[in-house]
mmJSON file of the N, C-alpha and C atoms, coordinates in Angstrom:
{"data_MODEL":{"atom_site":{
"group_PDB":["ATOM","ATOM","ATOM","ATOM","ATOM","ATOM","ATOM","ATOM","ATOM","ATOM","ATOM","ATOM","ATOM","ATOM","ATOM","ATOM","ATOM","ATOM","ATOM","ATOM","ATOM","ATOM","ATOM","ATOM","ATOM","ATOM","ATOM","ATOM","ATOM","ATOM","ATOM","ATOM","ATOM","ATOM","ATOM","ATOM","ATOM","ATOM","ATOM","ATOM","ATOM","ATOM","ATOM","ATOM","ATOM","ATOM","ATOM","ATOM","ATOM","ATOM","ATOM","ATOM","ATOM","ATOM","ATOM","ATOM","ATOM","ATOM","ATOM","ATOM","ATOM","ATOM","ATOM","ATOM","ATOM","ATOM","ATOM","ATOM","ATOM","ATOM","ATOM","ATOM","ATOM","ATOM","ATOM","ATOM","ATOM","ATOM","ATOM","ATOM","ATOM","ATOM","ATOM","ATOM","ATOM","ATOM","ATOM","ATOM","ATOM","ATOM","ATOM","ATOM","ATOM","ATOM","ATOM","ATOM","ATOM","ATOM","ATOM","ATOM","ATOM","ATOM","ATOM","ATOM","ATOM","ATOM","ATOM","ATOM","ATOM","ATOM","ATOM","ATOM","ATOM","ATOM","ATOM","ATOM","ATOM","ATOM","ATOM","ATOM","ATOM","ATOM","ATOM","ATOM","ATOM","ATOM","ATOM","ATOM","ATOM","ATOM","ATOM","ATOM","ATOM","ATOM","ATOM","ATOM","ATOM","ATOM","ATOM","ATOM","ATOM","ATOM","ATOM","ATOM","ATOM","ATOM","ATOM","ATOM","ATOM","ATOM","ATOM","ATOM","ATOM","ATOM","ATOM","ATOM","ATOM","ATOM","ATOM","ATOM","ATOM","ATOM","ATOM","ATOM","ATOM","ATOM","ATOM","ATOM","ATOM","ATOM","ATOM","ATOM","ATOM","ATOM","ATOM","ATOM","ATOM","ATOM","ATOM","ATOM","ATOM","ATOM","ATOM","ATOM","ATOM","ATOM","ATOM","ATOM","ATOM","ATOM","ATOM","ATOM","ATOM","ATOM","ATOM","ATOM","ATOM","ATOM","ATOM","ATOM","ATOM","ATOM","ATOM","ATOM","ATOM","ATOM","ATOM","ATOM","ATOM","ATOM","ATOM","ATOM","ATOM","ATOM","ATOM","ATOM","ATOM","ATOM","ATOM","ATOM","ATOM","ATOM","ATOM","ATOM","ATOM","ATOM","ATOM","ATOM","ATOM","ATOM","ATOM","ATOM","ATOM","ATOM","ATOM","ATOM","ATOM","ATOM","ATOM","ATOM","ATOM","ATOM","ATOM","ATOM","ATOM","ATOM"],
"id":[1,2,3,4,5,6,7,8,9,10,11,12,13,14,15,16,17,18,19,20,21,22,23,24,25,26,27,28,29,30,31,32,33,34,35,36,37,38,39,40,41,42,43,44,45,46,47,48,49,50,51,52,53,54,55,56,57,58,59,60,61,62,63,64,65,66,67,68,69,70,71,72,73,74,75,76,77,78,79,80,81,82,83,84,85,86,87,88,89,90,91,92,93,94,95,96,97,98,99,100,101,102,103,104,105,106,107,108,109,110,111,112,113,114,115,116,117,118,119,120,121,122,123,124,125,126,127,128,129,130,131,132,133,134,135,136,137,138,139,140,141,142,143,144,145,146,147,148,149,150,151,152,153,154,155,156,157,158,159,160,161,162,163,164,165,166,167,168,169,170,171,172,173,174,175,176,177,178,179,180,181,182,183,184,185,186,187,188,189,190,191,192,193,194,195,196,197,198,199,200,201,202,203,204,205,206,207,208,209,210,211,212,213,214,215,216,217,218,219,220,221,222,223,224,225,226,227,228,229,230,231,232,233,234,235,236,237,238,239,240,241,242,243,244,245,246],
"type_symbol":["N","C","C","N","C","C","N","C","C","N","C","C","N","C","C","N","C","C","N","C","C","N","C","C","N","C","C","N","C","C","N","C","C","N","C","C","N","C","C","N","C","C","N","C","C","N","C","C","N","C","C","N","C","C","N","C","C","N","C","C","N","C","C","N","C","C","N","C","C","N","C","C","N","C","C","N","C","C","N","C","C","N","C","C","N","C","C","N","C","C","N","C","C","N","C","C","N","C","C","N","C","C","N","C","C","N","C","C","N","C","C","N","C","C","N","C","C","N","C","C","N","C","C","N","C","C","N","C","C","N","C","C","N","C","C","N","C","C","N","C","C","N","C","C","N","C","C","N","C","C","N","C","C","N","C","C","N","C","C","N","C","C","N","C","C","N","C","C","N","C","C","N","C","C","N","C","C","N","C","C","N","C","C","N","C","C","N","C","C","N","C","C","N","C","C","N","C","C","N","C","C","N","C","C","N","C","C","N","C","C","N","C","C","N","C","C","N","C","C","N","C","C","N","C","C","N","C","C","N","C","C","N","C","C","N","C","C","N","C","C","N","C","C","N","C","C"],
"label_atom_id":["N","CA","C","N","CA","C","N","CA","C","N","CA","C","N","CA","C","N","CA","C","N","CA","C","N","CA","C","N","CA","C","N","CA","C","N","CA","C","N","CA","C","N","CA","C","N","CA","C","N","CA","C","N","CA","C","N","CA","C","N","CA","C","N","CA","C","N","CA","C","N","CA","C","N","CA","C","N","CA","C","N","CA","C","N","CA","C","N","CA","C","N","CA","C","N","CA","C","N","CA","C","N","CA","C","N","CA","C","N","CA","C","N","CA","C","N","CA","C","N","CA","C","N","CA","C","N","CA","C","N","CA","C","N","CA","C","N","CA","C","N","CA","C","N","CA","C","N","CA","C","N","CA","C","N","CA","C","N","CA","C","N","CA","C","N","CA","C","N","CA","C","N","CA","C","N","CA","C","N","CA","C","N","CA","C","N","CA","C","N","CA","C","N","CA","C","N","CA","C","N","CA","C","N","CA","C","N","CA","C","N","CA","C","N","CA","C","N","CA","C","N","CA","C","N","CA","C","N","CA","C","N","CA","C","N","CA","C","N","CA","C","N","CA","C","N","CA","C","N","CA","C","N","CA","C","N","CA","C","N","CA","C","N","CA","C","N","CA","C","N","CA","C","N","CA","C","N","CA","C","N","CA","C","N","CA","C"],
"label_alt_id":[null,null,null,null,null,null,null,null,null,null,null,null,null,null,null,null,null,null,null,null,null,null,null,null,null,null,null,null,null,null,null,null,null,null,null,null,null,null,null,null,null,null,null,null,null,null,null,null,null,null,null,null,null,null,null,null,null,null,null,null,null,null,null,null,null,null,null,null,null,null,null,null,null,null,null,null,null,null,null,null,null,null,null,null,null,null,null,null,null,null,null,null,null,null,null,null,null,null,null,null,null,null,null,null,null,null,null,null,null,null,null,null,null,null,null,null,null,null,null,null,null,null,null,null,null,null,null,null,null,null,null,null,null,null,null,null,null,null,null,null,null,null,null,null,null,null,null,null,null,null,null,null,null,null,null,null,null,null,null,null,null,null,null,null,null,null,null,null,null,null,null,null,null,null,null,null,null,null,null,null,null,null,null,null,null,null,null,null,null,null,null,null,null,null,null,null,null,null,null,null,null,null,null,null,null,null,null,null,null,null,null,null,null,null,null,null,null,null,null,null,null,null,null,null,null,null,null,null,null,null,null,null,null,null,null,null,null,null,null,null,null,null,null,null,null,null],
"label_comp_id":["UNK","UNK","UNK","UNK","UNK","UNK","UNK","UNK","UNK","UNK","UNK","UNK","UNK","UNK","UNK","UNK","UNK","UNK","UNK","UNK","UNK","UNK","UNK","UNK","UNK","UNK","UNK","UNK","UNK","UNK","UNK","UNK","UNK","UNK","UNK","UNK","UNK","UNK","UNK","UNK","UNK","UNK","UNK","UNK","UNK","UNK","UNK","UNK","UNK","UNK","UNK","UNK","UNK","UNK","UNK","UNK","UNK","UNK","UNK","UNK","UNK","UNK","UNK","UNK","UNK","UNK","UNK","UNK","UNK","UNK","UNK","UNK","UNK","UNK","UNK","UNK","UNK","UNK","UNK","UNK","UNK","UNK","UNK","UNK","UNK","UNK","UNK","UNK","UNK","UNK","UNK","UNK","UNK","UNK","UNK","UNK","UNK","UNK","UNK","UNK","UNK","UNK","UNK","UNK","UNK","UNK","UNK","UNK","UNK","UNK","UNK","UNK","UNK","UNK","UNK","UNK","UNK","UNK","UNK","UNK","UNK","UNK","UNK","UNK","UNK","UNK","UNK","UNK","UNK","UNK","UNK","UNK","UNK","UNK","UNK","UNK","UNK","UNK","UNK","UNK","UNK","UNK","UNK","UNK","UNK","UNK","UNK","UNK","UNK","UNK","UNK","UNK","UNK","UNK","UNK","UNK","UNK","UNK","UNK","UNK","UNK","UNK","UNK","UNK","UNK","UNK","UNK","UNK","UNK","UNK","UNK","UNK","UNK","UNK","UNK","UNK","UNK","UNK","UNK","UNK","UNK","UNK","UNK","UNK","UNK","UNK","UNK","UNK","UNK","UNK","UNK","UNK","UNK","UNK","UNK","UNK","UNK","UNK","UNK","UNK","UNK","UNK","UNK","UNK","UNK","UNK","UNK","UNK","UNK","UNK","UNK","UNK","UNK","UNK","UNK","UNK","UNK","UNK","UNK","UNK","UNK","UNK","UNK","UNK","UNK","UNK","UNK","UNK","UNK","UNK","UNK","UNK","UNK","UNK","UNK","UNK","UNK","UNK","UNK","UNK","UNK","UNK","UNK","UNK","UNK","UNK"],
"label_asym_id":["A","A","A","A","A","A","A","A","A","A","A","A","A","A","A","A","A","A","A","A","A","A","A","A","A","A","A","A","A","A","A","A","A","A","A","A","A","A","A","A","A","A","A","A","A","A","A","A","A","A","A","A","A","A","A","A","A","A","A","A","A","A","A","A","A","A","A","A","A","A","A","A","A","A","A","A","A","A","A","A","A","A","A","A","A","A","A","A","A","A","A","A","A","A","A","A","A","A","A","A","A","A","A","A","A","A","A","A","A","A","A","A","A","A","A","A","A","A","A","A","A","A","A","A","A","A","A","A","A","A","A","A","A","A","A","A","A","A","A","A","A","A","A","A","A","A","A","A","A","A","A","A","A","A","A","A","A","A","A","A","A","A","A","A","A","A","A","A","A","A","A","A","A","A","A","A","A","A","A","A","A","A","A","A","A","A","A","A","A","A","A","A","A","A","A","A","A","A","A","A","A","A","A","A","A","A","A","A","A","A","A","A","A","A","A","A","A","A","A","A","A","A","A","A","A","A","A","A","A","A","A","A","A","A","A","A","A","A","A","A","A","A","A","A","A","A"],
"label_entity_id":["1","1","1","1","1","1","1","1","1","1","1","1","1","1","1","1","1","1","1","1","1","1","1","1","1","1","1","1","1","1","1","1","1","1","1","1","1","1","1","1","1","1","1","1","1","1","1","1","1","1","1","1","1","1","1","1","1","1","1","1","1","1","1","1","1","1","1","1","1","1","1","1","1","1","1","1","1","1","1","1","1","1","1","1","1","1","1","1","1","1","1","1","1","1","1","1","1","1","1","1","1","1","1","1","1","1","1","1","1","1","1","1","1","1","1","1","1","1","1","1","1","1","1","1","1","1","1","1","1","1","1","1","1","1","1","1","1","1","1","1","1","1","1","1","1","1","1","1","1","1","1","1","1","1","1","1","1","1","1","1","1","1","1","1","1","1","1","1","1","1","1","1","1","1","1","1","1","1","1","1","1","1","1","1","1","1","1","1","1","1","1","1","1","1","1","1","1","1","1","1","1","1","1","1","1","1","1","1","1","1","1","1","1","1","1","1","1","1","1","1","1","1","1","1","1","1","1","1","1","1","1","1","1","1","1","1","1","1","1","1","1","1","1","1","1","1"],
"label_seq_id":[1,1,1,2,2,2,3,3,3,4,4,4,5,5,5,6,6,6,7,7,7,8,8,8,9,9,9,10,10,10,11,11,11,12,12,12,13,13,13,14,14,14,15,15,15,16,16,16,17,17,17,18,18,18,19,19,19,20,20,20,21,21,21,22,22,22,23,23,23,24,24,24,25,25,25,26,26,26,27,27,27,28,28,28,29,29,29,30,30,30,31,31,31,32,32,32,33,33,33,34,34,34,35,35,35,36,36,36,37,37,37,38,38,38,39,39,39,40,40,40,41,41,41,42,42,42,43,43,43,44,44,44,45,45,45,46,46,46,47,47,47,48,48,48,49,49,49,50,50,50,51,51,51,52,52,52,53,53,53,54,54,54,55,55,55,56,56,56,57,57,57,58,58,58,59,59,59,60,60,60,61,61,61,62,62,62,63,63,63,64,64,64,65,65,65,66,66,66,67,67,67,68,68,68,69,69,69,70,70,70,71,71,71,72,72,72,73,73,73,74,74,74,75,75,75,76,76,76,77,77,77,78,78,78,79,79,79,80,80,80,81,81,81,82,82,82],
"pdbx_PDB_ins_code":[null,null,null,null,null,null,null,null,null,null,null,null,null,null,null,null,null,null,null,null,null,null,null,null,null,null,null,null,null,null,null,null,null,null,null,null,null,null,null,null,null,null,null,null,null,null,null,null,null,null,null,null,null,null,null,null,null,null,null,null,null,null,null,null,null,null,null,null,null,null,null,null,null,null,null,null,null,null,null,null,null,null,null,null,null,null,null,null,null,null,null,null,null,null,null,null,null,null,null,null,null,null,null,null,null,null,null,null,null,null,null,null,null,null,null,null,null,null,null,null,null,null,null,null,null,null,null,null,null,null,null,null,null,null,null,null,null,null,null,null,null,null,null,null,null,null,null,null,null,null,null,null,null,null,null,null,null,null,null,null,null,null,null,null,null,null,null,null,null,null,null,null,null,null,null,null,null,null,null,null,null,null,null,null,null,null,null,null,null,null,null,null,null,null,null,null,null,null,null,null,null,null,null,null,null,null,null,null,null,null,null,null,null,null,null,null,null,null,null,null,null,null,null,null,null,null,null,null,null,null,null,null,null,null,null,null,null,null,null,null,null,null,null,null,null,null],
"Cartn_x":[123.618,122.854,121.934,121.895,121.068,119.696,118.655,117.302,116.857,116.375,115.882,114.481,113.684,112.365,112.508,111.477,111.494,111.651,110.939,111.025,112.407,113.06,114.422,115.385,115.223,116.101,115.86,114.59,114.277,114.811,114.686,115.124,116.632,117.254,118.67,119.41,119.607,120.235,121.669,122.309,123.701,123.838,122.748,122.822,123.298,123.033,123.431,124.941,125.635,127.089,127.861,127.302,128.041,127.907,127.077,126.822,126.936,127.298,127.366,125.978,125.177,123.836,122.86,121.777,120.748,119.403,118.634,117.29,116.314,115.518,114.553,113.176,112.523,111.279,110.173,108.972,107.777,107.232,107.474,107.138,105.636,104.86,103.412,102.825,103.328,102.814,103.696,104.859,105.829,106.225,106.595,106.985,108.375,109.224,110.541,110.328,110.722,110.545,111.753,112.909,114.087,115.357,116.457,117.763,118.615,119.383,120.386,121.71,122.372,123.663,124.691,125.819,126.87,127.366,127.836,128.273,129.427,130.196,131.33,130.883,129.608,129.069,128.328,128.424,127.688,128.001,129.264,129.647,129.074,129.101,128.571,127.062,126.349,124.898,124.512,125.204,124.908,125.164,126.221,126.507,125.412,124.964,123.881,122.577,122.276,121.048,121.101,122.238,122.401,122.239,122.846,122.74,121.294,120.585,119.178,118.311,118.575,117.804,118.024,119.276,119.569,118.897,118.91,118.302,116.787,116.146,114.693,114.319,115.127,114.856,115.057,116.078,116.312,115.212,114.677,113.555,112.329,112.08,110.944,111.097,112.297,112.547,112.44,112.839,112.777,111.361,110.395,108.997,108.513,109.113,108.655,109.42,110.551,111.348,110.648,110.749,110.216,108.715,108.07,106.639,106.453,105.704,105.483,104.388,103.497,102.367,102.707,103.902,104.301,105.634,105.655,106.902,107.526,108.711,109.439,108.689,108.037,107.294,106.155,105.451,104.35,104.871,105.998,106.59,106.958,107.541,107.91,106.686,105.636,104.416,103.787,103.77,103.192,104.054,105.354,106.25,106.021,105.78,105.557,104.225,103.253,101.955,102.031,102.913,103.049,103.805],
"Cartn_y":[113.076,112.966,114.186,114.765,115.943,115.508,116.231,115.969,117.15,116.852,117.874,117.501,118.519,118.259,118.085,117.562,117.358,118.697,119.707,121.022,121.65,121.428,121.945,121.311,120.025,119.336,119.876,120.116,120.639,122.054,122.875,124.271,124.425,123.671,123.868,122.538,122.06,120.755,120.713,121.842,121.886,121.423,121.362,120.863,119.406,118.659,117.249,117.073,118.115,118.024,117.967,118.478,118.627,117.446,116.47,115.374,114.025,113.005,111.647,110.996,111.241,110.663,111.773,111.893,112.889,112.185,112.431,111.866,112.82,112.289,113.093,112.863,113.954,113.863,114.644,114.071,114.789,115.469,116.762,117.455,117.622,117.643,117.763,116.536,115.367,114.114,113.544,114.169,113.709,112.25,111.978,110.634,110.704,109.755,109.642,109.013,109.724,109.246,108.457,108.72,107.998,108.641,108.127,108.616,108.874,109.937,110.208,109.735,108.852,108.322,108.684,109.21,109.633,108.458,108.751,107.743,106.879,107.385,106.595,105.344,105.279,104.104,103.153,103.385,102.59,101.1,100.738,99.321,98.638,99.333,98.772,98.567,99.559,99.478,98.354,98.244,97.182,95.805,95.663,94.375,94.013,94.982,94.73,94.385,95.096,94.819,93.436,93.058,91.732,90.641,90.858,89.879,89.737,90.849,90.833,90.115,90.358,89.704,88.193,87.769,86.339,85.703,86.412,85.88,85.755,86.741,86.67,85.546,85.324,84.214,82.869,82.764,81.499,81.231,82.286,82.095,81.603,82.131,81.698,80.235,79.872,78.48,77.563,78.033,77.232,76.899,77.725,77.441,76.156,75.824,74.661,73.388,73.527,72.354,71.512,70.226,69.317,69.076,69.629,69.38,68.151,67.2,65.955,66.094,67.04,67.168,67.918,68.53,69.266,68.71,68.288,67.775,68.827,68.567,69.512,69.83,68.837,69.047,70.046,69.906,70.818,72.239,72.39,73.716,74.35,73.555,74.083,74.529,73.724,74.075,75.362,75.521,76.726,77.953,77.749,78.873,79.379,78.481,78.89,79.616,79.303,79.962,81.42,81.721,83.103,83.889],
"Cartn_z":[210.277,209.059,208.969,207.816,207.558,207.045,207.428,206.947,206.097,204.881,203.97,203.503,203.217,202.647,201.132,200.52,199.07,198.359,198.82,198.173,198.343,199.481,199.67,198.682,198.445,197.494,196.092,195.745,194.412,194.21,195.224,195.098,195.201,196.095,196.396,196.347,195.155,194.946,195.477,195.584,196.057,197.511,198.272,199.652,199.692,198.643,198.611,198.475,198.048,197.859,199.172,200.228,201.484,202.44,202.119,203.049,202.354,203.136,202.607,202.569,203.61,203.69,204.072,203.299,203.567,203.605,204.639,204.759,204.069,203.134,202.4,203.025,203.456,204.214,203.514,203.507,203.084,204.338,204.472,205.712,205.91,204.839,204.985,205.677,205.301,205.86,206.954,207.173,208.154,207.905,206.65,206.215,205.584,205.952,205.306,203.937,202.899,201.531,201.034,201.6,201.154,201.656,201.159,201.564,200.337,200.375,199.363,199.925,199.193,199.62,198.556,198.979,198.07,197.225,196.031,195.064,195.582,196.525,197.018,197.777,198.152,198.841,197.9,196.606,195.617,195.716,195.809,195.865,197.107,198.223,199.476,199.37,198.847,198.706,197.742,196.621,195.655,196.258,197.039,197.681,198.675,199.462,200.418,199.71,198.624,197.873,197.241,196.709,196.11,197.16,198.31,199.401,199.859,199.98,200.407,199.379,198.099,197.04,197.072,197.229,197.303,198.513,199.63,200.844,200.699,200.088,199.922,198.963,197.919,197.005,197.689,198.536,199.227,200.248,200.868,201.785,201.043,199.842,199.045,198.635,198.193,197.803,199.011,200.169,201.375,201.794,201.397,201.734,201.074,199.931,199.171,199.52,200.197,200.541,201.589,201.427,202.418,202.317,201.301,201.143,200.278,200.769,200.036,198.988,199.172,198.262,196.975,196.893,195.696,195.207,193.951,193.386,192.459,191.968,191.129,189.838,189.256,188.017,188.228,189.33,189.642,189.83,190.508,190.694,189.355,188.444,187.128,186.349,186.394,185.659,186.204,187.488,188.082,187.797,187.727,187.424,186.007,185.06,183.673,183.509,184.308,184.209,184.628,185.577,186.04,185.028],
"occupancy":[1.0,1.0,1.0,1.0,1.0,1.0,1.0,1.0,1.0,1.0,1.0,1.0,1.0,1.0,1.0,1.0,1.0,1.0,1.0,1.0,1.0,1.0,1.0,1.0,1.0,1.0,1.0,1.0,1.0,1.0,1.0,1.0,1.0,1.0,1.0,1.0,1.0,1.0,1.0,1.0,1.0,1.0,1.0,1.0,1.0,1.0,1.0,1.0,1.0,1.0,1.0,1.0,1.0,1.0,1.0,1.0,1.0,1.0,1.0,1.0,1.0,1.0,1.0,1.0,1.0,1.0,1.0,1.0,1.0,1.0,1.0,1.0,1.0,1.0,1.0,1.0,1.0,1.0,1.0,1.0,1.0,1.0,1.0,1.0,1.0,1.0,1.0,1.0,1.0,1.0,1.0,1.0,1.0,1.0,1.0,1.0,1.0,1.0,1.0,1.0,1.0,1.0,1.0,1.0,1.0,1.0,1.0,1.0,1.0,1.0,1.0,1.0,1.0,1.0,1.0,1.0,1.0,1.0,1.0,1.0,1.0,1.0,1.0,1.0,1.0,1.0,1.0,1.0,1.0,1.0,1.0,1.0,1.0,1.0,1.0,1.0,1.0,1.0,1.0,1.0,1.0,1.0,1.0,1.0,1.0,1.0,1.0,1.0,1.0,1.0,1.0,1.0,1.0,1.0,1.0,1.0,1.0,1.0,1.0,1.0,1.0,1.0,1.0,1.0,1.0,1.0,1.0,1.0,1.0,1.0,1.0,1.0,1.0,1.0,1.0,1.0,1.0,1.0,1.0,1.0,1.0,1.0,1.0,1.0,1.0,1.0,1.0,1.0,1.0,1.0,1.0,1.0,1.0,1.0,1.0,1.0,1.0,1.0,1.0,1.0,1.0,1.0,1.0,1.0,1.0,1.0,1.0,1.0,1.0,1.0,1.0,1.0,1.0,1.0,1.0,1.0,1.0,1.0,1.0,1.0,1.0,1.0,1.0,1.0,1.0,1.0,1.0,1.0,1.0,1.0,1.0,1.0,1.0,1.0,1.0,1.0,1.0,1.0,1.0,1.0,1.0,1.0,1.0,1.0,1.0,1.0],
"B_iso_or_equiv":[0.0,0.0,0.0,0.0,0.0,0.0,0.0,0.0,0.0,0.0,0.0,0.0,0.0,0.0,0.0,0.0,0.0,0.0,0.0,0.0,0.0,0.0,0.0,0.0,0.0,0.0,0.0,0.0,0.0,0.0,0.0,0.0,0.0,0.0,0.0,0.0,0.0,0.0,0.0,0.0,0.0,0.0,0.0,0.0,0.0,0.0,0.0,0.0,0.0,0.0,0.0,0.0,0.0,0.0,0.0,0.0,0.0,0.0,0.0,0.0,0.0,0.0,0.0,0.0,0.0,0.0,0.0,0.0,0.0,0.0,0.0,0.0,0.0,0.0,0.0,0.0,0.0,0.0,0.0,0.0,0.0,0.0,0.0,0.0,0.0,0.0,0.0,0.0,0.0,0.0,0.0,0.0,0.0,0.0,0.0,0.0,0.0,0.0,0.0,0.0,0.0,0.0,0.0,0.0,0.0,0.0,0.0,0.0,0.0,0.0,0.0,0.0,0.0,0.0,0.0,0.0,0.0,0.0,0.0,0.0,0.0,0.0,0.0,0.0,0.0,0.0,0.0,0.0,0.0,0.0,0.0,0.0,0.0,0.0,0.0,0.0,0.0,0.0,0.0,0.0,0.0,0.0,0.0,0.0,0.0,0.0,0.0,0.0,0.0,0.0,0.0,0.0,0.0,0.0,0.0,0.0,0.0,0.0,0.0,0.0,0.0,0.0,0.0,0.0,0.0,0.0,0.0,0.0,0.0,0.0,0.0,0.0,0.0,0.0,0.0,0.0,0.0,0.0,0.0,0.0,0.0,0.0,0.0,0.0,0.0,0.0,0.0,0.0,0.0,0.0,0.0,0.0,0.0,0.0,0.0,0.0,0.0,0.0,0.0,0.0,0.0,0.0,0.0,0.0,0.0,0.0,0.0,0.0,0.0,0.0,0.0,0.0,0.0,0.0,0.0,0.0,0.0,0.0,0.0,0.0,0.0,0.0,0.0,0.0,0.0,0.0,0.0,0.0,0.0,0.0,0.0,0.0,0.0,0.0,0.0,0.0,0.0,0.0,0.0,0.0,0.0,0.0,0.0,0.0,0.0,0.0],
"pdbx_formal_charge":[null,null,null,null,null,null,null,null,null,null,null,null,null,null,null,null,null,null,null,null,null,null,null,null,null,null,null,null,null,null,null,null,null,null,null,null,null,null,null,null,null,null,null,null,null,null,null,null,null,null,null,null,null,null,null,null,null,null,null,null,null,null,null,null,null,null,null,null,null,null,null,null,null,null,null,null,null,null,null,null,null,null,null,null,null,null,null,null,null,null,null,null,null,null,null,null,null,null,null,null,null,null,null,null,null,null,null,null,null,null,null,null,null,null,null,null,null,null,null,null,null,null,null,null,null,null,null,null,null,null,null,null,null,null,null,null,null,null,null,null,null,null,null,null,null,null,null,null,null,null,null,null,null,null,null,null,null,null,null,null,null,null,null,null,null,null,null,null,null,null,null,null,null,null,null,null,null,null,null,null,null,null,null,null,null,null,null,null,null,null,null,null,null,null,null,null,null,null,null,null,null,null,null,null,null,null,null,null,null,null,null,null,null,null,null,null,null,null,null,null,null,null,null,null,null,null,null,null,null,null,null,null,null,null,null,null,null,null,null,null,null,null,null,null,null,null],
"auth_seq_id":[1,1,1,2,2,2,3,3,3,4,4,4,5,5,5,6,6,6,7,7,7,8,8,8,9,9,9,10,10,10,11,11,11,12,12,12,13,13,13,14,14,14,15,15,15,16,16,16,17,17,17,18,18,18,19,19,19,20,20,20,21,21,21,22,22,22,23,23,23,24,24,24,25,25,25,26,26,26,27,27,27,28,28,28,29,29,29,30,30,30,31,31,31,32,32,32,33,33,33,34,34,34,35,35,35,36,36,36,37,37,37,38,38,38,39,39,39,40,40,40,41,41,41,42,42,42,43,43,43,44,44,44,45,45,45,46,46,46,47,47,47,48,48,48,49,49,49,50,50,50,51,51,51,52,52,52,53,53,53,54,54,54,55,55,55,56,56,56,57,57,57,58,58,58,59,59,59,60,60,60,61,61,61,62,62,62,63,63,63,64,64,64,65,65,65,66,66,66,67,67,67,68,68,68,69,69,69,70,70,70,71,71,71,72,72,72,73,73,73,74,74,74,75,75,75,76,76,76,77,77,77,78,78,78,79,79,79,80,80,80,81,81,81,82,82,82],
"auth_comp_id":["UNK","UNK","UNK","UNK","UNK","UNK","UNK","UNK","UNK","UNK","UNK","UNK","UNK","UNK","UNK","UNK","UNK","UNK","UNK","UNK","UNK","UNK","UNK","UNK","UNK","UNK","UNK","UNK","UNK","UNK","UNK","UNK","UNK","UNK","UNK","UNK","UNK","UNK","UNK","UNK","UNK","UNK","UNK","UNK","UNK","UNK","UNK","UNK","UNK","UNK","UNK","UNK","UNK","UNK","UNK","UNK","UNK","UNK","UNK","UNK","UNK","UNK","UNK","UNK","UNK","UNK","UNK","UNK","UNK","UNK","UNK","UNK","UNK","UNK","UNK","UNK","UNK","UNK","UNK","UNK","UNK","UNK","UNK","UNK","UNK","UNK","UNK","UNK","UNK","UNK","UNK","UNK","UNK","UNK","UNK","UNK","UNK","UNK","UNK","UNK","UNK","UNK","UNK","UNK","UNK","UNK","UNK","UNK","UNK","UNK","UNK","UNK","UNK","UNK","UNK","UNK","UNK","UNK","UNK","UNK","UNK","UNK","UNK","UNK","UNK","UNK","UNK","UNK","UNK","UNK","UNK","UNK","UNK","UNK","UNK","UNK","UNK","UNK","UNK","UNK","UNK","UNK","UNK","UNK","UNK","UNK","UNK","UNK","UNK","UNK","UNK","UNK","UNK","UNK","UNK","UNK","UNK","UNK","UNK","UNK","UNK","UNK","UNK","UNK","UNK","UNK","UNK","UNK","UNK","UNK","UNK","UNK","UNK","UNK","UNK","UNK","UNK","UNK","UNK","UNK","UNK","UNK","UNK","UNK","UNK","UNK","UNK","UNK","UNK","UNK","UNK","UNK","UNK","UNK","UNK","UNK","UNK","UNK","UNK","UNK","UNK","UNK","UNK","UNK","UNK","UNK","UNK","UNK","UNK","UNK","UNK","UNK","UNK","UNK","UNK","UNK","UNK","UNK","UNK","UNK","UNK","UNK","UNK","UNK","UNK","UNK","UNK","UNK","UNK","UNK","UNK","UNK","UNK","UNK","UNK","UNK","UNK","UNK","UNK","UNK","UNK","UNK","UNK","UNK","UNK","UNK"],
"auth_asym_id":["A","A","A","A","A","A","A","A","A","A","A","A","A","A","A","A","A","A","A","A","A","A","A","A","A","A","A","A","A","A","A","A","A","A","A","A","A","A","A","A","A","A","A","A","A","A","A","A","A","A","A","A","A","A","A","A","A","A","A","A","A","A","A","A","A","A","A","A","A","A","A","A","A","A","A","A","A","A","A","A","A","A","A","A","A","A","A","A","A","A","A","A","A","A","A","A","A","A","A","A","A","A","A","A","A","A","A","A","A","A","A","A","A","A","A","A","A","A","A","A","A","A","A","A","A","A","A","A","A","A","A","A","A","A","A","A","A","A","A","A","A","A","A","A","A","A","A","A","A","A","A","A","A","A","A","A","A","A","A","A","A","A","A","A","A","A","A","A","A","A","A","A","A","A","A","A","A","A","A","A","A","A","A","A","A","A","A","A","A","A","A","A","A","A","A","A","A","A","A","A","A","A","A","A","A","A","A","A","A","A","A","A","A","A","A","A","A","A","A","A","A","A","A","A","A","A","A","A","A","A","A","A","A","A","A","A","A","A","A","A","A","A","A","A","A","A"],
"auth_atom_id":["N","CA","C","N","CA","C","N","CA","C","N","CA","C","N","CA","C","N","CA","C","N","CA","C","N","CA","C","N","CA","C","N","CA","C","N","CA","C","N","CA","C","N","CA","C","N","CA","C","N","CA","C","N","CA","C","N","CA","C","N","CA","C","N","CA","C","N","CA","C","N","CA","C","N","CA","C","N","CA","C","N","CA","C","N","CA","C","N","CA","C","N","CA","C","N","CA","C","N","CA","C","N","CA","C","N","CA","C","N","CA","C","N","CA","C","N","CA","C","N","CA","C","N","CA","C","N","CA","C","N","CA","C","N","CA","C","N","CA","C","N","CA","C","N","CA","C","N","CA","C","N","CA","C","N","CA","C","N","CA","C","N","CA","C","N","CA","C","N","CA","C","N","CA","C","N","CA","C","N","CA","C","N","CA","C","N","CA","C","N","CA","C","N","CA","C","N","CA","C","N","CA","C","N","CA","C","N","CA","C","N","CA","C","N","CA","C","N","CA","C","N","CA","C","N","CA","C","N","CA","C","N","CA","C","N","CA","C","N","CA","C","N","CA","C","N","CA","C","N","CA","C","N","CA","C","N","CA","C","N","CA","C","N","CA","C","N","CA","C","N","CA","C","N","CA","C","N","CA","C","N","CA","C","N","CA","C"],
"pdbx_PDB_model_num":[1,1,1,1,1,1,1,1,1,1,1,1,1,1,1,1,1,1,1,1,1,1,1,1,1,1,1,1,1,1,1,1,1,1,1,1,1,1,1,1,1,1,1,1,1,1,1,1,1,1,1,1,1,1,1,1,1,1,1,1,1,1,1,1,1,1,1,1,1,1,1,1,1,1,1,1,1,1,1,1,1,1,1,1,1,1,1,1,1,1,1,1,1,1,1,1,1,1,1,1,1,1,1,1,1,1,1,1,1,1,1,1,1,1,1,1,1,1,1,1,1,1,1,1,1,1,1,1,1,1,1,1,1,1,1,1,1,1,1,1,1,1,1,1,1,1,1,1,1,1,1,1,1,1,1,1,1,1,1,1,1,1,1,1,1,1,1,1,1,1,1,1,1,1,1,1,1,1,1,1,1,1,1,1,1,1,1,1,1,1,1,1,1,1,1,1,1,1,1,1,1,1,1,1,1,1,1,1,1,1,1,1,1,1,1,1,1,1,1,1,1,1,1,1,1,1,1,1,1,1,1,1,1,1,1,1,1,1,1,1,1,1,1,1,1,1]
}}}
């Protein structure tokens, strides 16, 4: 995997053509800002993101299961307020 700074990507965008995955780094702060992933991996990334979203929603719903002090009506009312 190749590592490029933000300024390198801005100046020389053609560097992204030669690699499947590029790590984008803010060299001043030494922080990874993100990753460039080639378009051929789009379906895989979308599937992983969808799976993660479903899992996080199920974890949130699971927090409310089994609680006797909160009923379905109360959950609906609180959801509408947000």
